C-alpha positions, 0 to 999 in steps of 0.5 A: 195959641194952637188951634185946629180950625175956626168956623165963622158961622156956626149955629150948633155951638150955642145960640145965634150965629157964632164964631167957633175956635177949635183949640188943638190938644185934648187930654181927655180923648173921649171915646167917640169924640167927634173931633179926634183930630184935635187930640194931639197937642202938636197938631193944628197950627199956631195963631195969635190971639190978635189974629183970632180977634180980627177974624172974630170981627169979620162978620157983623152978624156974629152973636158970640164966641164959642171955645171948643176943642180939643180942650180950651182949658189946656190953653186957658190964658190965651182963651181968656184973652180972646174971650175978654176981647169978645165980651168987650165987643158985646158978644157972649162967650161959650166954652166946651170942656171935658173937665167938670166945673168943680175940677176947674174951680178946684185949681187943678187946671192952670188959669181956669178961673181966668177963663171961667170969669170970661165965660157966659155958658160952660158946657162941662163934662166928658163926652160919654158915648153911651149917653150920646143924644141928638136931643141934648141942646148944644151938647153931645151927650146927656151927662154934660151940663149947660152952666150959667157961669156968672150966676154960678160964680155969684151963688157959689153953686152950679146954676144951670143955663136956661134958654131964653124965650125968643118971644118973651119981648113981644106983648101978648094981648089980654083976653 
């Protein structure tokens, strides 16, 4: 698998403490991309899925795996293998893509469904500089969606992810 880098303690690539893999290679080359060094598919370095899985296990406080880029769906089979390992370890999986969910389901991208089946939340769509927003939760631009993939696959339609209420498990006194 060709990657640009990893971050073992990200708090911006999804909820909680995340192990983020920045894949190398991206065909979208969105103007204003914050990771232009990941565009060249020949850049970065080669690592095995087993190496990344070992690194993923390095922090017992990790809540999830995030696949970012570059474009993870350009290496969908390898990313799916890593995501499967993460899920087996009880971690949630997020993936960022410049493709739309519809295009991934249409079969235009090899092995896309194999990766989608391992993803809990998909941030889809290209980064659009004119829609850049620091207020867009876990997204670079407002056009991108946070898709609950298991619910979407089951419903046959896009179901947006809703951030859970972190206080929901506390009981509230009756008044």
